[in-house]
PDB file of N, CA, C and O in Angstrom, chain B, residues numbered from 101:
ATOM      1  N   MET B 101      29.211  35.333 -12.769  1.00  0.00           N
ATOM      2  CA  MET B 101      29.719  34.037 -12.463  1.00  0.00           C
ATOM      3  C   MET B 101      29.274  33.602 -11.080  1.00  0.00           C
ATOM      4  O   MET B 101      28.806  32.471 -10.951  1.00  0.00           O
ATOM      5  N   ALA B 102      29.377  34.367 -10.092  1.00  0.00           N
ATOM      6  CA  ALA B 102      28.997  34.042  -8.766  1.00  0.00           C
ATOM      7  C   ALA B 102      27.423  33.760  -8.616  1.00  0.00           C
ATOM      8  O   ALA B 102      26.933  32.912  -7.871  1.00  0.00           O
ATOM      9  N   THR B 103      26.820  34.513  -9.352  1.00  0.00           N
ATOM     10  CA  THR B 103      25.275  34.284  -9.352  1.00  0.00           C
ATOM     11  C   THR B 103      24.929  32.910  -9.933  1.00  0.00           C
ATOM     12  O   THR B 103      24.087  32.187  -9.400  1.00  0.00           O
ATOM     13  N   GLU B 104      25.566  32.585 -10.981  1.00  0.00           N
ATOM     14  CA  GLU B 104      25.361  31.255 -11.709  1.00  0.00           C
ATOM     15  C   GLU B 104      25.616  30.207 -10.718  1.00  0.00           C
ATOM     16  O   GLU B 104      24.809  29.285 -10.605  1.00  0.00           O
ATOM     17  N   SER B 105      26.714  30.269  -9.962  1.00  0.00           N
ATOM     18  CA  SER B 105      27.025  29.166  -9.006  1.00  0.00           C
ATOM     19  C   SER B 105      26.008  29.089  -7.969  1.00  0.00           C
ATOM     20  O   SER B 105      25.626  27.973  -7.619  1.00  0.00           O
ATOM     21  N   ILE B 106      25.508  30.164  -7.418  1.00  0.00           N
ATOM     22  CA  ILE B 106      24.528  30.172  -6.418  1.00  0.00           C
ATOM     23  C   ILE B 106      23.233  29.519  -6.874  1.00  0.00           C
ATOM     24  O   ILE B 106      22.602  28.726  -6.175  1.00  0.00           O
ATOM     25  N   ILE B 107      22.860  29.929  -8.162  1.00  0.00           N
ATOM     26  CA  ILE B 107      21.654  29.453  -8.771  1.00  0.00           C
ATOM     27  C   ILE B 107      21.661  27.849  -8.963  1.00  0.00           C
ATOM     28  O   ILE B 107      20.672  27.149  -8.743  1.00  0.00           O
ATOM     29  N   ARG B 108      22.886  27.375  -9.393  1.00  0.00           N
ATOM     30  CA  ARG B 108      23.112  25.933  -9.578  1.00  0.00           C
ATOM     31  C   ARG B 108      23.037  25.266  -8.184  1.00  0.00           C
ATOM     32  O   ARG B 108      22.423  24.206  -8.062  1.00  0.00           O
ATOM     33  N   ILE B 109      23.614  25.827  -7.182  1.00  0.00           N
ATOM     34  CA  ILE B 109      23.547  25.198  -5.829  1.00  0.00           C
ATOM     35  C   ILE B 109      22.078  25.162  -5.365  1.00  0.00           C
ATOM     36  O   ILE B 109      21.634  24.127  -4.868  1.00  0.00           O
ATOM     37  N   ILE B 110      21.355  26.194  -5.504  1.00  0.00           N
ATOM     38  CA  ILE B 110      20.002  26.280  -5.075  1.00  0.00           C
ATOM     39  C   ILE B 110      19.135  25.259  -5.794  1.00  0.00           C
ATOM     40  O   ILE B 110      18.319  24.544  -5.212  1.00  0.00           O
ATOM     41  N   LEU B 111      19.371  25.242  -7.106  1.00  0.00           N
ATOM     42  CA  LEU B 111      18.615  24.205  -7.964  1.00  0.00           C
ATOM     43  C   LEU B 111      18.949  22.738  -7.574  1.00  0.00           C
ATOM     44  O   LEU B 111      18.048  21.903  -7.495  1.00  0.00           O
ATOM     45  N   SER B 112      20.201  22.440  -7.341  1.00  0.00           N
ATOM     46  CA  SER B 112      20.675  21.216  -6.936  1.00  0.00           C
ATOM     47  C   SER B 112      20.014  20.748  -5.525  1.00  0.00           C
ATOM     48  O   SER B 112      19.594  19.610  -5.313  1.00  0.00           O
ATOM     49  N   ILE B 113      19.998  21.707  -4.700  1.00  0.00           N
ATOM     50  CA  ILE B 113      19.339  21.435  -3.376  1.00  0.00           C
ATOM     51  C   ILE B 113      17.761  21.150  -3.472  1.00  0.00           C
ATOM     52  O   ILE B 113      17.163  20.328  -2.778  1.00  0.00           O
ATOM     53  N   ILE B 114      17.215  21.944  -4.420  1.00  0.00           N
ATOM     54  CA  ILE B 114      15.693  21.684  -4.653  1.00  0.00           C
ATOM     55  C   ILE B 114      15.470  20.267  -5.278  1.00  0.00           C
ATOM     56  O   ILE B 114      14.527  19.563  -4.915  1.00  0.00           O
ATOM     57  N   VAL B 115      16.350  19.882  -6.208  1.00  0.00           N
ATOM     58  CA  VAL B 115      16.288  18.621  -6.830  1.00  0.00           C
ATOM     59  C   VAL B 115      16.452  17.521  -5.905  1.00  0.00           C
ATOM     60  O   VAL B 115      15.651  16.587  -5.954  1.00  0.00           O
ATOM     61  N   LEU B 116      17.439  17.526  -5.030  1.00  0.00           N
ATOM     62  CA  LEU B 116      17.639  16.693  -3.994  1.00  0.00           C
ATOM     63  C   LEU B 116      16.512  16.533  -2.974  1.00  0.00           C
ATOM     64  O   LEU B 116      16.223  15.433  -2.504  1.00  0.00           O
ATOM     65  N   ILE B 117      15.909  17.624  -2.658  1.00  0.00           N
ATOM     66  CA  ILE B 117      14.719  17.532  -1.736  1.00  0.00           C
ATOM     67  C   ILE B 117      13.561  16.828  -2.451  1.00  0.00           C
ATOM     68  O   ILE B 117      12.872  15.992  -1.865  1.00  0.00           O
ATOM     69  N   VAL B 118      13.359  17.176  -3.718  1.00  0.00           N
ATOM     70  CA  VAL B 118      12.268  16.449  -4.421  1.00  0.00           C
ATOM     71  C   VAL B 118      12.552  14.934  -4.521  1.00  0.00           C
ATOM     72  O   VAL B 118      11.642  14.129  -4.320  1.00  0.00           O
ATOM     73  N   ILE B 119      13.697  14.571  -4.802  1.00  0.00           N
ATOM     74  CA  ILE B 119      14.118  13.118  -4.892  1.00  0.00           C
ATOM     75  C   ILE B 119      13.843  12.422  -3.534  1.00  0.00           C
ATOM     76  O   ILE B 119      13.245  11.349  -3.455  1.00  0.00           O
ATOM     77  N   ILE B 120      14.307  13.086  -2.513  1.00  0.00           N
ATOM     78  CA  ILE B 120      14.177  12.514  -1.176  1.00  0.00           C
ATOM     79  C   ILE B 120      12.586  12.378  -0.809  1.00  0.00           C
ATOM     80  O   ILE B 120      12.166  11.383  -0.218  1.00  0.00           O
ATOM     81  N   VAL B 121      11.812  13.359  -1.171  1.00  0.00           N
ATOM     82  CA  VAL B 121      10.397  13.304  -0.896  1.00  0.00           C
ATOM     83  C   VAL B 121       9.774  12.110  -1.708  1.00  0.00           C
ATOM     84  O   VAL B 121       9.025  11.291  -1.174  1.00  0.00           O
ATOM     85  N   ILE B 122      10.130  12.068  -3.022  1.00  0.00           N
ATOM     86  CA  ILE B 122       9.505  11.015  -3.761  1.00  0.00           C
ATOM     87  C   ILE B 122       9.920   9.577  -3.308  1.00  0.00           C
ATOM     88  O   ILE B 122       9.097   8.663  -3.313  1.00  0.00           O
ATOM     89  N   LEU B 123      11.171   9.405  -2.931  1.00  0.00           N
ATOM     90  CA  LEU B 123      11.674   8.080  -2.315  1.00  0.00           C
ATOM     91  C   LEU B 123      11.030   7.745  -1.065  1.00  0.00           C
ATOM     92  O   LEU B 123      10.661   6.590  -0.850  1.00  0.00           O
ATOM     93  N   SER B 124      10.870   8.680  -0.221  1.00  0.00           N
ATOM     94  CA  SER B 124      10.209   8.531   1.079  1.00  0.00           C
ATOM     95  C   SER B 124       8.734   8.141   0.880  1.00  0.00           C
ATOM     96  O   SER B 124       8.257   7.292   1.632  1.00  0.00           O
ATOM     97  N   ARG B 125       8.071   8.631   0.040  1.00  0.00           N
ATOM     98  CA  ARG B 125       6.651   8.255  -0.224  1.00  0.00           C
ATOM     99  C   ARG B 125       6.555   6.831  -0.740  1.00  0.00           C
ATOM    100  O   ARG B 125       5.658   6.084  -0.349  1.00  0.00           O
ATOM    101  N   PHE B 126       7.502   6.442  -1.641  1.00  0.00           N
ATOM    102  CA  PHE B 126       7.502   5.021  -2.130  1.00  0.00           C
ATOM    103  C   PHE B 126       7.738   4.103  -1.019  1.00  0.00           C
ATOM    104  O   PHE B 126       7.087   3.059  -0.982  1.00  0.00           O
ATOM    105  N   ARG B 127       8.615   4.378  -0.088  1.00  0.00           N
ATOM    106  CA  ARG B 127       8.914   3.506   0.983  1.00  0.00           C
ATOM    107  C   ARG B 127       7.731   3.370   1.987  1.00  0.00           C
ATOM    108  O   ARG B 127       7.549   2.316   2.596  1.00  0.00           O
ATOM    109  N   VAL B 128       6.942   4.445   2.145  1.00  0.00           N
ATOM    110  CA  VAL B 128       5.782   4.416   3.020  1.00  0.00           C
ATOM    111  C   VAL B 128       4.772   3.520   2.460  1.00  0.00           C
ATOM    112  O   VAL B 128       4.142   2.781   3.217  1.00  0.00           O
ATOM    113  N   ASN B 129       4.557   3.521   1.169  1.00  0.00           N
ATOM    114  CA  ASN B 129       3.567   2.719   0.428  1.00  0.00           C
ATOM    115  C   ASN B 129       3.912   1.294   0.254  1.00  0.00           C
ATOM    116  O   ASN B 129       3.054   0.434   0.053  1.00  0.00           O
ATOM    117  N   LYS B 130       5.309   1.029   0.343  1.00  0.00           N
ATOM    118  CA  LYS B 130       5.778  -0.318   0.148  1.00  0.00           C
ATOM    119  C   LYS B 130       5.534  -1.134   1.436  1.00  0.00           C
ATOM    120  O   LYS B 130       5.339  -2.347   1.361  1.00  0.00           O
ATOM    121  N   GLY B 131       5.544  -0.493   2.596  1.00  0.00           N
ATOM    122  CA  GLY B 131       5.333  -1.202   3.854  1.00  0.00           C
ATOM    123  C   GLY B 131       3.918  -1.630   4.178  1.00  0.00           C
ATOM    124  O   GLY B 131       3.681  -2.376   5.128  1.00  0.00           O
ATOM    125  N   LYS B 132       2.990  -1.155   3.386  1.00  0.00           N
ATOM    126  CA  LYS B 132       1.511  -1.513   3.641  1.00  0.00           C
ATOM    127  C   LYS B 132       1.233  -2.913   3.132  1.00  0.00           C
ATOM    128  O   LYS B 132       1.708  -3.310   2.068  1.00  0.00           O
ATOM    129  N   THR B 133       0.492  -3.620   3.872  1.00  0.00           N
ATOM    130  CA  THR B 133       0.182  -4.975   3.365  1.00  0.00           C
ATOM    131  C   THR B 133      -1.162  -4.841   2.466  1.00  0.00           C
ATOM    132  O   THR B 133      -2.063  -4.050   2.744  1.00  0.00           O
ATOM    133  N   PRO B 134      -1.175  -5.623   1.474  1.00  0.00           N
ATOM    134  CA  PRO B 134      -2.376  -5.668   0.616  1.00  0.00           C
ATOM    135  C   PRO B 134      -3.648  -6.151   1.358  1.00  0.00           C
ATOM    136  O   PRO B 134      -3.539  -6.904   2.326  1.00  0.00           O
ATOM    137  N   PRO B 135      -4.823  -5.736   0.925  1.00  0.00           N
ATOM    138  CA  PRO B 135      -5.925  -6.149   1.681  1.00  0.00           C
ATOM    139  C   PRO B 135      -6.118  -7.706   1.540  1.00  0.00           C
ATOM    140  O   PRO B 135      -5.728  -8.297   0.532  1.00  0.00           O
ATOM    141  N   ASP B 136      -6.701  -8.312   2.534  1.00  0.00           N
ATOM    142  CA  ASP B 136      -6.893  -9.731   2.612  1.00  0.00           C
ATOM    143  C   ASP B 136      -7.871 -10.209   1.367  1.00  0.00           C
ATOM    144  O   ASP B 136      -8.735  -9.458   0.914  1.00  0.00           O
ATOM    145  N   ASP B 137      -7.656 -11.431   0.908  1.00  0.00           N
ATOM    146  CA  ASP B 137      -8.612 -12.033   0.029  1.00  0.00           C
ATOM    147  C   ASP B 137     -10.001 -12.159   0.670  1.00  0.00           C
ATOM    148  O   ASP B 137     -10.074 -12.417   1.871  1.00  0.00           O
ATOM    149  N   SER B 138     -11.007 -12.006  -0.004  1.00  0.00           N
ATOM    150  CA  SER B 138     -12.332 -12.050   0.532  1.00  0.00           C
ATOM    151  C   SER B 138     -12.609 -13.423   1.131  1.00  0.00           C
ATOM    152  O   SER B 138     -13.304 -13.495   2.145  1.00  0.00           O
ATOM    153  N   LEU B 139     -12.135 -14.455   0.595  1.00  0.00           N
ATOM    154  CA  LEU B 139     -12.403 -15.810   1.036  1.00  0.00           C
ATOM    155  C   LEU B 139     -11.638 -15.924   2.405  1.00  0.00           C
ATOM    156  O   LEU B 139     -12.206 -16.497   3.334  1.00  0.00           O
ATOM    157  N   GLU B 140     -10.406 -15.418   2.571  1.00  0.00           N
ATOM    158  CA  GLU B 140      -9.715 -15.404   3.800  1.00  0.00           C
ATOM    159  C   GLU B 140     -10.511 -14.688   4.888  1.00  0.00           C
ATOM    160  O   GLU B 140     -10.668 -15.170   6.010  1.00  0.00           O
ATOM    161  N   VAL B 141     -11.002 -13.519   4.500  1.00  0.00           N
ATOM    162  CA  VAL B 141     -11.889 -12.827   5.524  1.00  0.00           C
ATOM    163  C   VAL B 141     -13.083 -13.613   5.924  1.00  0.00           C
ATOM    164  O   VAL B 141     -13.400 -13.623   7.113  1.00  0.00           O
ATOM    165  N   MET B 142     -13.780 -14.277   5.042  1.00  0.00           N
ATOM    166  CA  MET B 142     -14.943 -15.131   5.311  1.00  0.00           C
ATOM    167  C   MET B 142     -14.480 -16.294   6.297  1.00  0.00           C
ATOM    168  O   MET B 142     -15.178 -16.616   7.259  1.00  0.00           O
ATOM    169  N   GLU B 143     -13.348 -16.862   6.024  1.00  0.00           N
ATOM    170  CA  GLU B 143     -12.720 -17.887   6.853  1.00  0.00           C
ATOM    171  C   GLU B 143     -12.547 -17.493   8.282  1.00  0.00           C
ATOM    172  O   GLU B 143     -12.883 -18.210   9.225  1.00  0.00           O
ATOM    173  N   LYS B 144     -11.996 -16.296   8.389  1.00  0.00           N
ATOM    174  CA  LYS B 144     -11.762 -15.648   9.739  1.00  0.00           C
ATOM    175  C   LYS B 144     -13.145 -15.515  10.428  1.00  0.00           C
ATOM    176  O   LYS B 144     -13.318 -15.870  11.593  1.00  0.00           O
ATOM    177  N   ARG B 145     -14.085 -15.005   9.678  1.00  0.00           N
ATOM    178  CA  ARG B 145     -15.389 -14.654  10.295  1.00  0.00           C
ATOM    179  C   ARG B 145     -16.081 -16.058  10.633  1.00  0.00           C
ATOM    180  O   ARG B 145     -16.848 -16.113  11.594  1.00  0.00           O
ATOM    181  N   LEU B 146     -15.836 -17.139   9.893  1.00  0.00           N
ATOM    182  CA  LEU B 146     -16.325 -18.465  10.232  1.00  0.00           C
ATOM    183  C   LEU B 146     -15.628 -18.917  11.525  1.00  0.00           C
ATOM    184  O   LEU B 146     -16.303 -19.460  12.400  1.00  0.00           O
ATOM    185  N   GLU B 147     -14.321 -18.720  11.685  1.00  0.00           N
ATOM    186  CA  GLU B 147     -13.665 -19.107  12.904  1.00  0.00           C
ATOM    187  C   GLU B 147     -14.165 -18.360  14.169  1.00  0.00           C
ATOM    188  O   GLU B 147     -14.227 -18.848  15.297  1.00  0.00           O
ATOM    189  N   ASN B 148     -14.474 -17.232  13.845  1.00  0.00           N
ATOM    190  CA  ASN B 148     -14.943 -16.231  15.079  1.00  0.00           C
ATOM    191  C   ASN B 148     -16.455 -16.517  15.361  1.00  0.00           C
ATOM    192  O   ASN B 148     -16.991 -16.010  16.346  1.00  0.00           O
ATOM    193  N   GLY B 149     -17.101 -17.273  14.558  1.00  0.00           N
ATOM    194  CA  GLY B 149     -18.530 -17.552  14.783  1.00  0.00           C
ATOM    195  C   GLY B 149     -19.477 -16.540  14.368  1.00  0.00           C
ATOM    196  O   GLY B 149     -20.634 -16.523  14.789  1.00  0.00           O
ATOM    197  N   GLU B 150     -18.988 -15.661  13.515  1.00  0.00           N
ATOM    198  CA  GLU B 150     -19.765 -14.519  12.984  1.00  0.00           C
ATOM    199  C   GLU B 150     -20.680 -14.961  11.821  1.00  0.00           C
ATOM    200  O   GLU B 150     -21.731 -14.348  11.635  1.00  0.00           O
ATOM    201  N   ILE B 151     -20.331 -15.989  11.035  1.00  0.00           N
ATOM    202  CA  ILE B 151     -21.095 -16.539   9.993  1.00  0.00           C
ATOM    203  C   ILE B 151     -21.169 -18.103  10.196  1.00  0.00           C
ATOM    204  O   ILE B 151     -20.357 -18.705  10.899  1.00  0.00           O
ATOM    205  N   THR B 152     -22.159 -18.683   9.557  1.00  0.00           N
ATOM    206  CA  THR B 152     -22.349 -20.089   9.619  1.00  0.00           C
ATOM    207  C   THR B 152     -21.532 -20.807   8.553  1.00  0.00           C
ATOM    208  O   THR B 152     -20.982 -20.165   7.658  1.00  0.00           O
ATOM    209  N   GLN B 153     -21.451 -22.091   8.636  1.00  0.00           N
ATOM    210  CA  GLN B 153     -20.727 -22.916   7.616  1.00  0.00           C
ATOM    211  C   GLN B 153     -21.451 -22.738   6.277  1.00  0.00           C
ATOM    212  O   GLN B 153     -20.821 -22.666   5.222  1.00  0.00           O
ATOM    213  N   GLU B 154     -22.771 -22.667   6.338  1.00  0.00           N
ATOM    214  CA  GLU B 154     -23.559 -22.646   5.058  1.00  0.00           C
ATOM    215  C   GLU B 154     -23.242 -21.304   4.368  1.00  0.00           C
ATOM    216  O   GLU B 154     -23.163 -21.262   3.140  1.00  0.00           O
ATOM    217  N   GLU B 155     -23.059 -20.199   5.133  1.00  0.00           N
ATOM    218  CA  GLU B 155     -22.735 -18.939   4.532  1.00  0.00           C
ATOM    219  C   GLU B 155     -21.342 -18.927   4.062  1.00  0.00           C
ATOM    220  O   GLU B 155     -21.047 -18.251   3.077  1.00  0.00           O
ATOM    221  N   TYR B 156     -20.410 -19.666   4.728  1.00  0.00           N
ATOM    222  CA  TYR B 156     -19.106 -19.731   4.121  1.00  0.00           C
ATOM    223  C   TYR B 156     -19.054 -20.558   2.905  1.00  0.00           C
ATOM    224  O   TYR B 156     -18.416 -20.160   1.931  1.00  0.00           O
ATOM    225  N   ASP B 157     -19.723 -21.761   2.892  1.00  0.00           N
ATOM    226  CA  ASP B 157     -19.746 -22.452   1.670  1.00  0.00           C
ATOM    227  C   ASP B 157     -20.423 -21.758   0.467  1.00  0.00           C
ATOM    228  O   ASP B 157     -20.058 -22.012  -0.681  1.00  0.00           O
ATOM    229  N   GLU B 158     -21.418 -20.874   0.740  1.00  0.00           N
ATOM    230  CA  GLU B 158     -22.087 -20.186  -0.215  1.00  0.00           C
ATOM    231  C   GLU B 158     -21.063 -19.154  -0.869  1.00  0.00           C
ATOM    232  O   GLU B 158     -20.989 -18.965  -2.083  1.00  0.00           O
ATOM    233  N   ALA B 159     -20.309 -18.531   0.055  1.00  0.00           N
ATOM    234  CA  ALA B 159     -19.326 -17.566  -0.449  1.00  0.00           C
ATOM    235  C   ALA B 159     -18.162 -18.198  -1.254  1.00  0.00           C
ATOM    236  O   ALA B 159     -17.599 -17.635  -2.194  1.00  0.00           O
ATOM    237  N   LYS B 160     -17.862 -19.446  -0.774  1.00  0.00           N
ATOM    238  CA  LYS B 160     -16.784 -20.188  -1.450  1.00  0.00           C
ATOM    239  C   LYS B 160     -17.385 -20.586  -2.927  1.00  0.00           C
ATOM    240  O   LYS B 160     -16.699 -20.473  -3.943  1.00  0.00           O
ATOM    241  N   ARG B 161     -18.617 -21.021  -2.936  1.00  0.00           N
ATOM    242  CA  ARG B 161     -19.209 -21.458  -4.178  1.00  0.00           C
ATOM    243  C   ARG B 161     -19.184 -20.223  -5.177  1.00  0.00           C
ATOM    244  O   ARG B 161     -18.864 -20.374  -6.356  1.00  0.00           O
ATOM    245  N   ARG B 162     -19.530 -19.029  -4.656  1.00  0.00           N
ATOM    246  CA  ARG B 162     -19.671 -17.910  -5.564  1.00  0.00           C
ATOM    247  C   ARG B 162     -18.290 -17.452  -6.129  1.00  0.00           C
ATOM    248  O   ARG B 162     -18.209 -16.827  -7.186  1.00  0.00           O
ATOM    249  N   ARG B 163     -17.192 -17.799  -5.363  1.00  0.00           N
ATOM    250  CA  ARG B 163     -15.911 -17.520  -5.754  1.00  0.00           C
ATOM    251  C   ARG B 163     -15.436 -18.573  -6.821  1.00  0.00           C
ATOM    252  O   ARG B 163     -14.494 -18.347  -7.580  1.00  0.00           O
ATOM    253  N   GLY B 164     -16.099 -19.645  -6.821  1.00  0.00           N
ATOM    254  CA  GLY B 164     -15.772 -20.624  -7.831  1.00  0.00           C
ATOM    255  C   GLY B 164     -14.666 -21.611  -7.327  1.00  0.00           C
ATOM    256  O   GLY B 164     -13.946 -22.213  -8.123  1.00  0.00           O
ATOM    257  N   LYS B 165     -14.569 -21.743  -6.050  1.00  0.00           N
ATOM    258  CA  LYS B 165     -13.489 -22.497  -5.426  1.00  0.00           C
ATOM    259  C   LYS B 165     -14.054 -23.743  -4.638  1.00  0.00           C
ATOM    260  O   LYS B 165     -13.284 -24.499  -4.044  1.00  0.00           O
TER     261      LYS B 165
END
């Protein structure tokens, strides 16, 4: 009887640890921001002078917007 209680306690602790690890991984992934839209990236590059207006218009045309 005593060994059954010890085994149950150990298994309960293992299950709790696994649940905590899984939940913590989900929280870490939830905080990440999704990558920017390609058109937004092109717009930022246009504002920074990295590309010309023509290149931006071409990218916009390719996206169908």
